[in-house]
C-alpha positions in Angstrom: 63.0 116.5 104.0 65.2 119.5 104.4 66.6 121.0 101.1 64.3 118.9 99.0 64.6 120.9 95.8 68.4 121.1 96.1 70.9 119.1 94.1 71.5 115.8 96.0 75.3 116.2 95.9 75.1 119.7 97.4 72.6 118.7 99.9 74.8 115.9 101.2 77.9 118.2 101.3 75.8 120.6 103.5 74.7 117.6 105.8 78.5 116.6 106.1 79.6 120.2 106.8 77.0 120.7 109.5 77.8 117.2 111.1 81.5 118.2 111.1 80.8 121.5 112.7 78.7 119.9 115.4 81.6 117.3 115.8 84.1 120.2 116.3 81.9 121.9 118.9 81.2 118.6 120.7 85.0 118.0 120.8 85.5 121.4 122.3 82.7 120.9 124.8 83.8 117.5 125.9 87.5 118.8 126.2 89.2 116.9 123.4 90.6 120.2 122.1 92.1 121.3 125.3 92.2 119.2 128.5 92.1 115.8 127.1 93.8 116.5 123.8 95.7 113.2 123.8 92.5 111.5 122.4 92.1 114.0 119.7 93.7 111.9 116.9 91.4 109.1 117.8 88.3 111.2 117.8 89.4 112.8 114.5 89.9 109.3 112.9 86.4 108.3 114.2 85.0 111.4 112.6 86.6 110.6 109.2 85.2 107.1 109.4 81.7 108.5 110.2 82.0 110.7 107.1 82.2 107.5 105.1 78.7 106.7 106.5 77.4 109.9 104.7 79.1 108.7 101.6 77.4 105.4 101.8 74.0 107.1 102.3 74.7 109.4 99.6 75.3 106.4 97.2 72.3 104.7 98.3 70.1 107.7 97.6 71.6 108.2 94.2 71.1 104.6 93.5 67.3 104.9 94.3 67.1 107.8 91.8 69.2 106.1 88.9 67.9 103.4 86.7 71.4 101.8 86.1 74.3 102.0 88.6 77.7 102.7 86.8 80.9 102.6 88.7 82.5 105.7 86.9 79.4 107.8 87.4 79.4 107.1 91.1 83.1 107.9 91.4 82.4 111.3 89.7 79.4 111.9 92.1 81.6 111.1 95.1 84.5 113.2 93.8 82.2 116.1 93.3 80.7 115.6 96.9 84.2 115.6 98.2 85.1 118.9 96.5 82.0 120.7 97.8 82.7 119.2 101.3 86.4 120.0 101.4 85.9 123.5 100.1 83.1 124.4 102.6 84.5 122.6 105.5 87.9 124.4 105.0 86.2 127.6 105.4 84.2 126.4 108.4 87.4 125.2 110.1 89.1 128.5 109.4 86.2 130.4 111.0 85.9 128.0 113.8 89.6 128.1 114.8 89.7 131.8 114.3 86.7 132.8 116.1 85.1 130.1 118.2 88.2 128.3 119.5 91.2 130.6 119.0 93.0 129.0 121.9 93.1 125.7 120.2 96.7 125.9 119.0 98.0 127.3 122.3 96.3 124.4 124.1 97.9 121.9 121.8 101.3 123.5 122.1 101.2 123.6 125.9 100.0 119.9 126.1 102.7 119.0 123.5 105.5 120.7 125.4 104.3 118.8 128.7 104.5 115.6 126.8 107.9 116.3 125.4 109.3 117.3 128.8 108.5 113.7 129.9 109.6 111.9 126.7 112.4 113.9 125.0 115.7 112.0 125.1 117.9 115.2 125.0 117.6 119.0 125.0 118.4 119.0 121.3 115.5 116.6 120.8 113.2 118.6 122.9 114.1 121.9 120.9 113.8 120.3 117.5 110.4 118.7 118.4 109.0 121.9 119.8 110.2 123.9 116.7 108.5 121.4 114.4 105.3 121.5 116.7 105.4 125.4 116.5 105.7 125.3 112.8 102.8 122.8 112.3 100.4 124.3 114.9 99.6 127.5 112.9 96.2 127.8 111.2 97.2 127.9 107.5 99.6 125.0 107.8 97.2 123.1 110.0 94.3 123.7 107.6 96.5 122.5 104.6 97.6 119.3 106.4 94.2 118.4 107.7 92.6 119.1 104.4 95.1 116.9 102.6 94.3 114.0 105.1 90.6 114.6 104.4 91.3 114.5 100.8 93.1 111.1 101.0 90.0 109.7 102.8 87.8 111.2 100.3 89.7 109.5 97.4 89.6 106.3 99.2 85.9 106.5 99.7 85.3 107.8 96.1 87.0 104.9 94.5 86.3 102.1 97.0 82.6 102.5 97.9 81.1 102.5 94.3 82.6 99.0 93.8 80.0 97.7 96.3 77.0 99.4 94.8 74.9 97.1 92.7 72.2 97.6 90.1 68.6 97.1 91.3 
Protein backbone atom coordinates (compact mmCIF):
# COMPACT_ATOMS: atom_id res chain seq x y z
CA UNK A 1 0.00 0.00 0.00
CA UNK A 2 1.14 3.54 -0.69
CA UNK A 3 2.59 5.40 2.34
CA UNK A 4 2.85 2.15 4.33
CA UNK A 5 5.24 3.50 7.00
CA UNK A 6 3.39 6.80 7.46
CA UNK A 7 1.08 7.80 10.29
CA UNK A 8 -2.43 6.56 9.41
CA UNK A 9 -4.05 9.96 10.08
CA UNK A 10 -1.62 11.82 7.86
CA UNK A 11 -1.94 9.14 5.18
CA UNK A 12 -5.72 9.49 5.04
CA UNK A 13 -5.44 13.29 5.01
CA UNK A 14 -3.24 12.95 1.92
CA UNK A 15 -5.77 10.57 0.33
CA UNK A 16 -8.57 13.08 0.96
CA UNK A 17 -6.54 15.99 -0.42
CA UNK A 18 -5.61 14.05 -3.57
CA UNK A 19 -9.24 12.95 -4.05
CA UNK A 20 -10.39 16.54 -3.54
CA UNK A 21 -7.90 17.88 -6.08
CA UNK A 22 -9.00 15.26 -8.61
CA UNK A 23 -12.60 16.27 -7.88
CA UNK A 24 -11.81 19.96 -8.53
CA UNK A 25 -10.08 19.17 -11.81
CA UNK A 26 -12.95 16.84 -12.80
CA UNK A 27 -15.49 19.59 -12.09
CA UNK A 28 -13.50 21.95 -14.29
CA UNK A 29 -13.18 19.44 -17.14
CA UNK A 30 -16.89 18.56 -17.06
CA UNK A 31 -17.85 22.24 -16.96
CA UNK A 32 -19.30 22.59 -13.47
CA UNK A 33 -16.96 25.51 -12.79
CA UNK A 34 -17.92 27.54 -15.84
CA UNK A 35 -20.61 26.59 -18.39
CA UNK A 36 -22.91 24.53 -16.14
CA UNK A 37 -22.07 26.25 -12.87
CA UNK A 38 -25.71 25.97 -11.76
CA UNK A 39 -24.97 22.40 -10.64
CA UNK A 40 -21.85 23.37 -8.64
CA UNK A 41 -23.62 23.51 -5.23
CA UNK A 42 -24.92 19.98 -5.74
CA UNK A 43 -21.56 18.58 -6.84
CA UNK A 44 -19.89 20.32 -3.90
CA UNK A 45 -22.38 18.73 -1.50
CA UNK A 46 -21.83 15.33 -3.11
CA UNK A 47 -18.08 15.82 -2.68
CA UNK A 48 -18.51 16.61 1.02
CA UNK A 49 -20.63 13.48 1.46
CA UNK A 50 -17.97 11.38 -0.30
CA UNK A 51 -15.37 12.80 2.09
CA UNK A 52 -17.44 11.14 4.80
CA UNK A 53 -16.67 7.80 3.15
CA UNK A 54 -12.97 8.48 3.71
CA UNK A 55 -13.72 9.16 7.38
CA UNK A 56 -15.56 5.84 7.68
CA UNK A 57 -12.73 3.92 5.99
CA UNK A 58 -10.26 5.71 8.27
CA UNK A 59 -12.22 4.66 11.35
CA UNK A 60 -12.37 1.07 10.13
CA UNK A 61 -8.63 1.00 9.53
CA UNK A 62 -7.89 2.40 12.99
CA UNK A 63 -10.34 -0.08 14.49
CA UNK A 64 -8.37 -2.94 12.95
CA UNK A 65 -5.21 -1.64 14.61
CA UNK A 66 -6.73 -0.94 18.06
CA UNK A 67 -7.59 -3.55 20.65
CA UNK A 68 -10.41 -1.50 22.17
CA UNK A 69 -12.46 1.17 20.45
CA UNK A 70 -13.13 4.25 22.57
CA UNK A 71 -15.45 7.02 21.37
CA UNK A 72 -13.30 9.89 22.67
CA UNK A 73 -10.15 8.50 21.05
CA UNK A 74 -11.91 8.17 17.69
CA UNK A 75 -13.25 11.72 17.98
CA UNK A 76 -9.71 12.99 18.61
CA UNK A 77 -8.38 10.99 15.65
CA UNK A 78 -11.07 12.37 13.34
CA UNK A 79 -10.52 15.91 14.57
CA UNK A 80 -6.80 15.52 13.89
CA UNK A 81 -7.58 14.15 10.43
CA UNK A 82 -9.87 17.14 9.86
CA UNK A 83 -7.19 19.64 10.84
CA UNK A 84 -4.62 18.03 8.51
CA UNK A 85 -7.13 17.90 5.67
CA UNK A 86 -8.46 21.44 6.10
CA UNK A 87 -4.99 23.00 6.28
CA UNK A 88 -3.63 21.05 3.32
CA UNK A 89 -6.72 21.45 1.17
CA UNK A 90 -6.88 25.18 1.92
CA UNK A 91 -3.42 25.50 0.40
CA UNK A 92 -4.36 23.25 -2.53
CA UNK A 93 -7.52 25.27 -3.26
CA UNK A 94 -5.57 28.52 -3.02
CA UNK A 95 -3.02 27.25 -5.57
CA UNK A 96 -5.74 25.72 -7.76
CA UNK A 97 -7.83 28.90 -8.00
CA UNK A 98 -4.76 31.07 -8.41
CA UNK A 99 -2.90 29.04 -11.06
CA UNK A 100 -5.06 26.25 -12.55
CA UNK A 101 -8.44 27.97 -12.83
CA UNK A 102 -7.98 31.71 -12.34
CA UNK A 103 -11.18 32.44 -14.32
CA UNK A 104 -13.34 30.56 -11.79
CA UNK A 105 -14.62 33.65 -9.99
CA UNK A 106 -15.18 35.62 -13.21
CA UNK A 107 -17.20 32.72 -14.64
CA UNK A 108 -19.33 32.58 -11.48
CA UNK A 109 -19.89 36.34 -11.53
CA UNK A 110 -20.91 36.31 -15.21
CA UNK A 111 -23.32 33.41 -14.65
CA UNK A 112 -24.66 35.05 -11.49
CA UNK A 113 -25.35 38.31 -13.29
CA UNK A 114 -27.18 36.41 -16.04
CA UNK A 115 -29.34 34.70 -13.44
CA UNK A 116 -29.96 37.96 -11.57
CA UNK A 117 -31.00 39.69 -14.80
CA UNK A 118 -33.80 37.15 -15.10
CA UNK A 119 -34.85 37.02 -11.44
CA UNK A 120 -34.19 40.41 -9.83
CA UNK A 121 -37.39 42.13 -8.80
CA UNK A 122 -35.98 45.65 -9.04
CA UNK A 123 -32.88 47.55 -10.06
CA UNK A 124 -31.99 48.05 -6.40
CA UNK A 125 -32.35 44.33 -5.77
CA UNK A 126 -30.07 43.60 -8.73
CA UNK A 127 -27.43 46.08 -7.54
CA UNK A 128 -27.45 44.77 -3.95
CA UNK A 129 -27.20 41.16 -5.11
CA UNK A 130 -24.35 41.86 -7.54
CA UNK A 131 -22.47 43.82 -4.86
CA UNK A 132 -22.81 40.91 -2.42
CA UNK A 133 -21.74 38.47 -5.13
CA UNK A 134 -18.70 40.59 -6.00
CA UNK A 135 -17.71 40.72 -2.31
CA UNK A 136 -18.14 36.96 -1.83
CA UNK A 137 -16.43 35.82 -5.01
CA UNK A 138 -12.89 36.83 -4.11
CA UNK A 139 -10.29 34.21 -3.27
CA UNK A 140 -9.65 34.99 0.45
CA UNK A 141 -13.35 35.37 1.30
CA UNK A 142 -14.33 32.33 -0.75
CA UNK A 143 -11.63 30.18 0.85
CA UNK A 144 -12.69 31.31 4.31
CA UNK A 145 -16.36 30.54 3.78
CA UNK A 146 -15.83 27.21 2.01
CA UNK A 147 -13.34 26.14 4.69
CA UNK A 148 -15.89 27.02 7.37
CA UNK A 149 -18.50 24.85 5.63
CA UNK A 150 -15.97 22.02 5.37
CA UNK A 151 -15.19 22.47 9.08
CA UNK A 152 -18.88 22.09 9.94
CA UNK A 153 -19.01 18.81 8.01
CA UNK A 154 -15.76 17.69 9.67
CA UNK A 155 -17.23 18.32 13.11
CA UNK A 156 -20.41 16.46 12.24
CA UNK A 157 -18.37 13.50 10.96
CA UNK A 158 -15.97 13.59 13.91
CA UNK A 159 -18.70 13.48 16.54
CA UNK A 160 -21.25 11.31 14.71
CA UNK A 161 -19.27 8.53 13.05
CA UNK A 162 -17.42 7.25 16.15
CA UNK A 163 -20.78 6.53 17.79
CA UNK A 164 -21.32 3.74 15.27
CA UNK A 165 -17.92 2.06 15.67
CA UNK A 166 -18.05 -1.00 17.87
CA UNK A 167 -15.43 -3.07 19.63
CA UNK A 168 -14.35 -6.30 17.97
